[in-house]
C-alpha positions in Angstrom: 46.9 -71.9 71.1 47.8 -68.3 69.7 44.6 -66.9 67.9 45.8 -63.6 67.2 48.2 -62.1 64.1 50.7 -59.9 64.5 50.1 -56.2 63.9 52.9 -56.3 61.4 51.8 -59.1 59.7 48.3 -58.1 59.5 49.2 -54.7 57.8 51.2 -56.5 55.5 48.4 -58.6 54.6 46.4 -55.6 54.0 49.0 -54.2 51.8 49.6 -57.4 49.5 45.5 -57.0 49.0 46.0 -53.5 48.2 48.7 -54.2 45.6 46.5 -57.0 44.0 43.7 -55.3 43.8 45.3 -52.2 41.8 47.4 -54.6 39.2 45.5 -57.9 38.7 42.0 -56.4 39.9 42.0 -53.5 37.5 42.9 -55.9 34.5 40.1 -58.4 35.7 37.4 -55.3 36.0 38.3 -54.0 32.7 37.9 -57.4 31.0 34.3 -58.3 33.2 32.9 -56.0 35.8 30.6 -58.8 37.0 32.4 -62.0 36.3 35.6 -59.9 37.4 33.9 -59.0 41.0 33.3 -62.8 41.6 37.0 -63.7 40.7 38.4 -60.7 42.5 36.7 -61.5 45.9 37.6 -65.3 46.0 41.2 -65.0 44.6 42.2 -61.4 45.5 40.4 -61.1 48.8 39.5 -64.5 50.4 42.4 -66.5 49.1 45.0 -64.1 50.4 43.3 -64.0 53.9 43.1 -68.2 54.1 47.0 -68.4 52.9 47.9 -65.8 55.4 46.4 -68.1 58.1 48.0 -71.0 57.0 51.2 -69.4 56.8 50.9 -68.2 60.0 49.9 -71.5 61.8 46.4 -69.6 63.1 43.3 -72.0 63.3 40.9 -70.9 61.1 37.4 -71.3 63.1 39.2 -69.8 66.1 41.0 -66.8 64.9 38.2 -65.5 62.4 35.7 -66.5 65.0 33.5 -68.6 63.1 30.5 -69.5 65.2 27.0 -69.0 65.1 25.8 -66.4 67.3 22.5 -67.2 68.1 18.7 -66.7 66.7 18.4 -63.6 68.1 21.4 -61.7 67.3 21.5 -63.0 63.7 18.1 -61.5 63.3 19.1 -58.3 64.8 22.4 -58.2 62.8 20.4 -58.6 59.6 17.9 -55.8 61.0 20.9 -53.6 61.4 22.4 -54.2 57.8 19.3 -53.7 56.4 18.5 -50.9 57.7 21.6 -49.2 57.2 21.6 -50.1 53.7 18.4 -48.4 53.0 19.5 -45.3 54.9 23.1 -45.5 52.6 20.6 -44.8 49.6 19.7 -41.3 51.1 23.2 -40.3 52.0 24.9 -41.4 49.1 22.7 -39.4 47.3 23.5 -36.6 49.6 27.4 -36.9 49.5 26.9 -36.8 45.4 25.2 -33.6 45.5 27.7 -32.3 48.2 31.0 -33.4 46.3 29.5 -32.8 42.9 30.0 -35.9 41.0 29.4 -39.5 41.0 31.6 -42.5 40.2 30.9 -43.9 36.8 30.5 -47.4 35.6 30.8 -49.4 32.4 27.8 -50.8 30.6 28.5 -54.2 31.7 27.7 -53.6 35.1 24.2 -53.6 34.7 22.3 -56.6 34.1 20.3 -57.1 31.2 18.8 -60.5 31.8 18.4 -62.7 34.9 21.1 -64.7 34.6 23.5 -61.5 34.7 21.1 -60.2 37.3 22.3 -63.6 39.8 25.8 -63.4 39.0 25.7 -59.5 40.2 23.6 -60.9 43.2 26.0 -63.8 43.8 29.2 -61.4 43.6 27.8 -58.1 45.7 25.5 -60.0 48.3 27.0 -63.4 49.0 30.5 -63.1 48.1 31.4 -59.5 49.0 30.3 -59.8 52.7 32.1 -63.5 53.1 35.3 -62.6 51.5 35.8 -59.1 52.8 34.5 -60.1 56.3 36.9 -62.8 56.8 39.9 -60.7 55.6 39.0 -57.5 57.6 36.9 -58.4 60.7 38.3 -62.0 60.8 41.8 -61.7 60.4 43.0 -57.8 60.4 40.7 -56.4 63.4 41.9 -59.6 65.5 45.5 -58.1 65.4 44.3 -54.8 66.4 41.9 -55.5 69.1 44.5 -56.5 71.6 45.7 -52.5 71.5 42.2 -51.6 72.3 38.8 -52.3 71.2 37.5 -48.9 70.4 40.9 -48.3 68.5 40.6 -51.3 66.8 37.2 -50.8 65.2 37.9 -47.2 64.3 41.1 -48.3 62.5 40.1 -51.1 60.9 37.1 -49.4 59.5 39.2 -47.0 58.1 41.3 -49.6 56.5 38.1 -51.4 55.0 36.9 -47.4 53.8 40.6 -47.1 52.3 40.5 -50.6 50.7 37.8 -49.2 48.1 40.4 -46.8 46.7 38.0 -43.8 46.4 37.5 -40.6 48.2 33.7 -40.3 47.4 33.2 -43.9 48.8 35.5 -43.4 51.8 32.6 -41.4 53.2 29.9 -43.4 52.0 31.5 -47.0 53.5 33.2 -45.2 56.9 29.6 -45.6 58.7 28.7 -49.5 57.8 32.4 -50.4 58.3 32.4 -49.1 62.0 29.2 -50.9 62.5 30.4 -54.3 61.0 33.5 -53.7 63.1 31.4 -53.4 66.6 29.0 -56.4 65.5 32.0 -58.9 65.1 33.4 -57.8 68.3 30.4 -57.6 70.3 28.8 -60.8 69.4 32.5 -62.6 69.0 31.5 -63.7 65.7 32.0 -63.1 62.4 28.9 -64.6 61.1 27.2 -61.7 62.3 29.2 -59.4 60.7 28.6 -61.0 57.5 24.8 -61.0 57.7 25.1 -57.2 58.6 27.5 -57.0 55.4 24.9 -59.1 53.4 21.7 -57.1 54.3 23.5 -54.1 53.6 24.4 -54.8 50.0 20.9 -56.1 49.3 19.2 -53.1 48.9 21.7 -51.4 46.9 22.1 -54.4 44.8 18.4 -55.2 44.0 18.0 -51.5 43.3 20.5 -51.9 40.4 19.0 -55.0 39.3 15.6 -53.4 39.2 16.9 -50.0 37.8 18.5 -52.3 34.8 15.7 -54.6 34.2 13.0 -51.8 34.5 14.6 -48.3 34.6 10.9 -46.9 34.1 10.3 -47.6 37.7 10.9 -44.6 39.8 13.6 -45.0 42.8 13.2 -41.5 44.0 11.7 -42.6 47.4 14.6 -44.6 48.2 16.7 -41.6 48.9 13.6 -39.9 50.3 14.4 -38.1 53.9 11.4 -39.6 55.6 12.4 -43.2 54.7 15.7 -42.6 55.7 14.8 -41.3 59.3 12.6 -44.5 59.6 15.8 -46.6 58.4 18.0 -45.0 61.0 15.5 -45.5 64.0 15.2 -49.4 62.9 19.1 -49.4 62.8 19.7 -47.9 66.3 17.2 -50.2 67.7 18.7 -53.1 66.1 22.0 -52.2 67.5 20.7 -51.4 71.0 19.3 -54.6 71.2 22.3 -56.4 69.9 24.3 -54.7 72.8 21.8 -55.9 75.5 21.4 -59.2 74.4 25.3 -59.9 73.8 27.8 -59.9 76.7 31.0 -57.7 76.2 33.7 -60.0 75.4 36.7 -60.0 78.0 39.5 -57.7 76.8 42.6 -59.2 75.4 45.9 -58.6 76.9 48.0 -56.5 74.7 50.8 -58.6 73.3 54.8 -58.1 73.3 56.1 -55.7 70.8 57.2 -57.8 68.0 59.7 -55.4 65.9 60.0 -51.7 65.7 56.9 -49.6 65.3 57.7 -48.1 61.9 58.2 -51.9 61.0 55.2 -52.7 61.8 53.5 -49.6 60.5 55.6 -49.3 57.3 53.0 -51.5 55.2 50.3 -49.5 56.5 51.9 -46.5 55.2 52.6 -47.9 51.8 49.2 -48.7 51.6 48.0 -45.3 52.5 50.1 -43.9 49.6 48.4 -46.1 47.3 44.9 -45.2 48.2 46.2 -41.6 48.5 46.8 -41.8 44.7 43.6 -42.9 43.6 41.4 -41.0 45.7 43.3 -37.9 44.7 43.2 -38.8 40.8 39.4 -39.4 41.4 38.7 -36.3 43.1 41.1 -34.2 40.6 39.5 -36.2 37.4 36.0 -35.1 38.5 36.9 -31.8 39.9 39.2 -30.5 37.4 38.6 -32.1 34.4 39.9 -29.1 32.1 43.4 -29.9 33.5 43.1 -33.0 31.9 42.7 -32.8 28.4 45.1 -34.0 26.4 43.9 -34.3 22.6 41.9 -32.7 20.4 38.1 -33.5 19.7 37.8 -36.2 17.1 34.3 -38.2 15.8 34.8 -41.6 14.5 33.2 -42.3 10.9 29.5 -41.8 10.4 27.6 -45.3 11.1 24.1 -44.6 9.9 23.4 -46.9 7.1 19.4 -45.6 6.6 17.5 -42.7 7.2 16.2 -42.4 10.7 13.4 -40.1 11.9 13.6 -39.5 15.9 10.8 -37.6 17.8 11.6 -35.8 21.0 8.9 -34.5 23.7 10.3 -31.0 25.4 10.1 -30.6 29.1 10.4 -27.7 31.2 12.7 -27.9 34.4 9.6 -29.5 36.5 9.6 -32.0 34.1 6.4 -31.0 32.5 5.6 -31.0 28.8 6.8 -27.8 27.1 7.0 -28.9 23.1 8.3 -31.1 20.6 11.1 -32.0 18.0 11.5 -33.9 15.2 15.1 -34.7 13.6 15.8 -36.9 10.6 19.4 -38.2 10.2 20.1 -39.8 6.7 23.2 -41.1 4.6 23.9 -38.9 1.6 26.4 -38.6 -1.2 28.6 -35.9 0.9 28.2 -38.0 4.1 25.2 -37.5 6.6 22.6 -34.8 7.0 20.8 -33.6 10.2 17.4 -31.9 9.9 15.4 -30.6 12.8 12.1 -29.0 13.6 11.7 -27.7 17.4 8.6 -26.0 18.8 9.1 -24.9 22.5 6.1 -23.3 24.2 6.4 -20.5 26.7 6.8 -21.1 30.2 7.6 -19.4 33.5 8.3 -22.2 36.4 9.9 -22.1 39.8 12.4 -24.6 40.9 13.7 -24.1 44.4 15.6 -20.8 44.6 15.5 -20.5 40.4 13.0 -19.3 38.1 13.1 -20.3 34.4 11.5 -17.9 31.8 10.9 -18.7 28.1 8.6 -17.0 25.4 8.8 -20.1 23.2 10.0 -20.4 19.9 9.9 -22.0 16.6 13.5 -23.3 15.6 14.6 -25.2 12.0 18.2 -26.2 11.5 20.1 -28.7 9.4 23.8 -29.6 9.2 25.8 -31.8 6.7 28.8 -33.8 7.8 31.2 -35.4 6.1 31.3 -39.2 6.0 34.8 -39.4 7.7 35.1 -37.6 10.6 31.7 -35.7 10.8 33.5 -32.4 9.7 30.8 -29.8 9.4 30.1 -29.1 5.4 27.0 -27.0 5.4 24.5 -25.9 8.1 21.6 -23.4 8.1 19.1 -22.5 10.4 16.1 -20.0 11.1 15.1 -19.1 14.6 12.1 -17.0 15.6 9.4 -16.8 18.4 6.1 -15.1 18.8 7.6 -11.6 19.9 8.9 -11.1 16.4 12.7 -11.7 17.1 14.1 -14.0 14.5 17.6 -14.7 12.9 19.0 -16.5 10.2 22.3 -18.3 9.6 24.0 -20.3 6.9 28.0 -21.7 6.9 29.8 -20.2 3.9 32.9 -22.1 4.5 34.7 -21.9 7.3 32.5 -18.6 8.0 29.2 -18.5 10.2 27.0 -15.8 8.5 23.9 -14.5 10.8 21.0 -12.1 9.8 19.2 -10.8 12.9 15.7 -9.5 12.2 16.0 -5.6 11.9 19.7 -6.1 12.7 23.1 -5.7 11.6 24.5 -9.2 9.6 27.1 -10.8 11.8 30.2 -13.2 10.6 32.4 -15.2 13.0 35.4 -17.5 11.4 35.1 -21.2 12.9 38.4 -23.0 13.7 38.6 -26.5 12.1 36.5 -29.1 14.2 34.2 -26.5 15.2 30.6 -27.7 16.3 27.4 -25.7 16.2 25.8 -25.8 20.0 22.4 -26.7 18.4 23.8 -29.9 16.6 26.5 -31.4 18.7 24.1 -33.4 20.9 23.1 -35.2 17.6 26.5 -35.1 15.9 28.7 -36.8 18.7 27.1 -40.2 18.9 29.6 -40.9 16.4 32.2 -40.6 19.4 34.1 -43.7 20.7 32.5 -43.8 24.2 34.8 -44.7 26.9 34.3 -43.9 30.4 36.6 -41.1 31.6 37.1 -39.8 28.3 38.0 -36.2 28.2 38.2 -33.8 25.5 37.9 -30.1 24.8 35.3 -29.0 22.2 34.7 -25.9 20.3 31.1 -24.7 20.0 29.7 -22.1 17.9 26.4 -20.8 19.0 24.4 -19.5 16.1 22.7 -16.3 17.7 22.2 -12.8 16.7 25.7 -12.2 18.1 27.8 -15.4 17.5 30.2 -16.8 19.8 32.5 -19.3 20.4 33.1 -21.2 23.3 35.5 -23.6 24.6 33.8 -26.8 26.6 34.9 -29.7 28.3 33.4 -33.1 27.1 33.1 -35.8 29.5 32.1 -39.3 29.0 31.1 -39.9 32.9 29.7 -43.8 32.3 26.5 -45.6 31.6 23.1 -45.7 33.5 19.8 -47.3 32.9 17.2 -44.7 31.3 13.6 -44.7 30.7 12.0 -42.7 27.9 8.5 -42.6 26.4 10.3 -44.5 23.6 11.5 -47.3 25.4 13.8 -48.5 28.1 17.4 -48.1 27.5 20.9 -48.5 29.0 22.7 -45.6 28.4 26.1 -43.5 27.9 26.0 -40.0 29.7 28.1 -37.3 28.2 28.3 -33.8 29.9 29.6 -30.8 27.7 29.9 -27.9 30.2 26.5 -27.7 32.0 24.5 -29.8 29.4 23.9 -33.5 29.4 23.1 -36.0 26.7 22.4 -39.8 26.9 23.1 -42.3 24.2 22.0 -45.9 23.5 25.1 -48.0 24.1 24.1 -50.1 21.5 25.7 -48.7 17.7 25.0 -46.3 16.2 24.4 -44.2 19.7 20.9 -43.2 19.0 20.3 -39.7 21.4 17.8 -40.7 23.6 17.8 -37.5 26.0 19.4 -34.3 25.9 19.4 -31.4 28.8 20.5 -28.2 27.4 20.2 -26.5 31.0 16.7 -25.0 30.2 14.8 -27.7 28.5 15.2 -31.8 28.3 14.7 -33.6 24.7 13.2 -37.0 25.8 13.0 -39.5 22.9 9.4 -40.5 22.2 9.9 -42.9 19.0 12.2 -44.0 16.4 11.3 -45.0 12.7 
């Protein structure tokens, strides 16, 4: 009985699944990330593979190698997957630093209760290994193996990495993809690769759940080099033992060609084009966002219905206390008012090869925004440090008037929609937060020599955040080299703000 799919049909199946993922899968994931994961795995990945086997009249168990590998191979498969899953925390962090960006997710990706956590666990740890292994190692790899085991493992590993439609994840997934292919072939059992995949997904999923429910518990140790080296040693040991306790399967005879080479590879070429579009878009959006600005910066009407007092601790680049700030946001007759009092202490810290020095200062500023689009109506501020340096500023119409102590006054005309550099972190909690939102903003720096600066604002995604004021799920926004985090719940309170020198961290709300 024939148990080997043709190369052409396997490539056609891969193309069909890719197209399902970028059409129906995109819509389903936009509706719900976690429930969408379950639907995607069952109906867009597993169902096409099973339907393919039925149409091709291939026996299910024999074709996908559905057999128990034995207790010892199963145990070492679990150890291999778990070890590589722990190692992935380190090299995943390394890749993020190397490429300079991370993939953003929407707030509903993070579970906020036990029920949501179980759904995520089911999707990523149970369904993803089962469904994806049946498709890739159970069906597609079987079609490639007659052309050479090594080439089959390499090419199907690449297809599995391409299947995730991400430039960054291609490099993150390829190592485990090769291990999955080798284990399925060596043990002649898809159950082994399912166990590897299960154990590989388990650490990252548990860490996502932990970071969602308890973001105050540090996870820095997961990306530590000693932990990674220990995991690497355990993974190599597990694979070495699998190699020695399982006999190599007999090589399969290369089948007679069915159709031309072009016909066999054309579906694969089409799938690669789809991948290049999505991976290229990801890379371009994250590395060159300045070329994607399509509209001017706009804010929603203010949604503050009552006065709110926010207290922050300032921290230096070593995350040590460096001062405090208090801000009040209140609705008034003209719109909304922000008033902040900042005290930063002097510091001199070395972080890596960079040195950060500040003489300290006291800064009081206030802004008045219109109620509709939070347009800047009035603003004033007073900055001074212990050395006697000081300046005051005031907004007169659309002109920023700055008076340095002992110097000549300066004026700067502000274009419509300009924000002050010191106020924007509190002001853009009126933003319509959407992952991937990219807008150009114009910031005016109220300093002895005032200046205008154009920056790109990007909503990079959501992430759990712990502050002394509580645990939150937060939107992260980047404006140039600065970052700000906002509670995903309206009216999107500013939880954390990193201005490149110090970090404001929320300690309380009244």
